[in-house]
N, C-alpha and C positions, 0 to 999 in steps of 0.2 A: 504494500500500500504506500503510495506516494503522498506525502503531506506537504502542501505548499503554503507559504505565508502570503496571504492576500491583503495584508494590511488591516487597518481598523475596520470593524464591522460597520456596514452601511445599511444592509437590508437582510432581514431574516424572517421567514414565515409571514411575509406580507407586511412587516413592520419596518419602517425606516428609522435608522438610528443616526443621530448627529451628536458628536462630542462637543460640549459647550462648557463654559466656566463663568461663575458669578462670584459674589462676595463670600458665599458659603463653600466654594470649591468647585471641582469638576463634576460633571454629570452628563448622562446620556439623555438627549431629547428624543422621545419615542413618539412617532406619529404614523397615521395611515391617511395622509391627506388626499392622495389620489383616489383611494378606495372609498373614503367617506364622501368626498365631493361627487364622485360618480353615483353613489347611492342616493344622495340628496337630489341630484339632477334627475335621476330616473323617477324618484317619487314625485317631484314637481311636474315632470312631463305626464305622468299618469293622472295626477289630480287636476292638472291644467291651471295651477296657480302657485305662486311663490309662497314658501312657508314664512310665517312671521317670526319675529325675534322674541324668544321667551327666555326669562332669566333662570328657569329651572326646567329639568327634563320632564317633570310631572307635577300635577296639582297637589298641594299639601292638604292633608286631612281629608282625602277623598279615596273612593274605591270604585273601580269599574265593575259594574254589575253584569251578571250573566244575561245574555240576549236569547230569548226564546223564539224569536221570529225567524224569518229567512235570513241566511248569512248575506252580508254585503261584500261582494268581490272577495270571496274567501281565498282564492289562489293568489291574487295579488297581495292581499294582506299578509299571508304566510311568507311570501317572497321578501317583502320589505322588512318584516320583523326578523327573518332569518339573516338578512344582510347585517343588521345591527348586532344580532347575537354573536356573530363571528368576531366583531370588533370589541365587544364588551370586555372579555377576559384579557385583551391585549392593551388597549389604550383608553377605554371609556369606563373606568370603575364607578364614576359618579352617575352613570345611567343604569346601573345594575338593577335597582329596584323598579324603575320605570319599565324596563324591558321584561322583567319577571312578570309584572302585571299584564302587560300587553300579550305576552306569549301564552298566558293561561286562557286566552279567548281565541285560539286559533281555529277551533271547531265552528264557531258561529260569531264572527265579528259583526258589530253593528256600526251605525254612524257615529255613536259616541266613542267607540274604540278607534275608529279612523281619525276622529278629532284628537284623541290622545296621542295617536301615532304621529300626526302632523305636528303636535307640540314637541314631541321628542326630536323629530327631524329639524324643527326650527331651532331648538336648543343646540343641536349638533352643528348646524350650519353657522350660526352666529356666535355661539359661546364656547365652542370647543377649544381647548388649549393642549399643546403637546404634553405628554406624560413624562415627568422627570424621574429618572432612575439614578439614585446616588449610591455611593459606597456606604454601607452601614457603619455606624459608629462603634458598634459592638456586635458580636455574633450571639445575640440573645433574641429569642422570639418574643415579640410584643404584639398583643392583639387587643382589639376593642369589640365589645359585644353589646347589642341592643335588640330590643323587640318591642313591637306594639302589643296591644292586648285585644284580641277578638276584632281586629281591624277589618277583616274581610267580611263584608255584609252578606256574601253568598253562602258561606258555611261557618262563619265565626271562628275560623282558624286564625292564629296569630302568625306574624311574619318575623323570621329571624334575619338579622343583618349583622354580619361579622366582617372584620378586616384583620388580616394577619400580616405582620411585617418582620423584617430582620433589623433589629436595632432601632425600630421606630420610624425608619424612613424608607426602607426598601420594601415596597408592597409585594407580597407573595401570593395573596389570595383575597378576593372580595366575594362575599356570599350574601345573596338576598333570596331567601327560600321560605316557602310556607311550611309551618310546622305540621307534622302528621297527626297530632292529637289536638283536641280542644283544651286550651289552658283555662283552668277555673279561677285563676287569679293572676294579677300582673306579676307577682313573685314567681308563679309557676311558669309563665311565658318567658320571663327573664332567665330562669334557671335552665329551661330547655335550650335557650339561645346560648347561654354560657357553657353548657355541657357540649353542645355542638362545636363551639370554638375550642374548648379544652381538648377534645378528641382530634381536631384538626391540627392544633399546635403540637400535640404529642407526635403525630405522624410526621409533621414537618421537622421536628427536632431530630427524629431518627434519620430522615433524608439529609438534613444539614450535616449531621455527624458523619454520614457516609461520604459526603462530598469533601469535607475539610479534613477527614481522617482522625478526628478526635471529638470528644463530647463538646457540644455548644455550651455557652454559659447558662448556668442555672441559678436561681429559678427563672423560668419564663414569667413574663408580666402580662396580666390580663386586666383590662379596665371594664367595669360594669357600672351601671348607674341606678341600681336598685338596692336600697338599704337592707331589705329583708334578705336578699341573696348574699350581701356582704356579711351580714350577721351570722347566717347559717354556715357560710364557708369558714369563717373564723372560729366558730365555736364547735363545729363538727358534732352537733347534737341533733338527733332526729326526734322531734317531739310531735305533739298533735298538730302543730302548725304545718308540718311537712307531709302528713299522711295522704293528702290529696295529690301529691306529686309522685309519679311513678319512680321506682328505683333506678331505672335506666336513665331517667331524666336528671338524676342527681349525680351523674358521673363527675361533674365538675367539682362537687364538694369533696369527693374522695381524692382528687388530684391537687387540691390547694394546700398551702402550708398553714397550719394552725399557729397560734401565738408562740408556742414553744415546740420546736420539732422541724423536721425537713419535709419538703414537698416539691413537686416539679413545677408548680404554678403559684405565683404570688398575686393576690388581688389587691 
């Protein structure tokens, strides 16, 4: 096998890379300009009008409801949603929740769903910025976990939103996913989201260790914004307040570090 040095990376798997530098140091500017510009152009050609400038990819405190009538341009809807899905994991982490909601209505899109899709394309056209990839400050997994509570009006499932990074600045994964069970409290929903993040961070710690040839820095750090979850994680006590939470959803609590002792995750 012949290995040749082709110089600094420029394009890989559809993503363009440009080495830049600012006051915080050097970084790679990651973008998919030609791909996204072409996707927006085809959407505008199909709808026959230019998309508007929106500050956010989706409406806040809203939920797209299930459509029981005839689907509106189903094949075209699937095609446009699929184009953005390809870019989400690469350069559009801020659009993950919007595309999750849009992709849950592929079977029967309505005019409301098309309007939401137009909003997403408007945000991508006017507000998208290159994704910056920096060298991590330390080889420690840092993650953020959040969840709404029964936000989906169609089935009252909650939505998990997690971000994992190396050192707090190199994003490795962005997740926006509907929970499989119905949470009976906000603490339940946040615990499920935190447990999902804890499992993801554990898997990424193993992968990171294999890449660098040694253990990454421990404990990993996880941020949550629910006082009940923080209390239960620190005290490691299963009382009546946790009986409504399934054992598998309390995975995070078993991985966290109590006040005295060792653990793989620190909240």
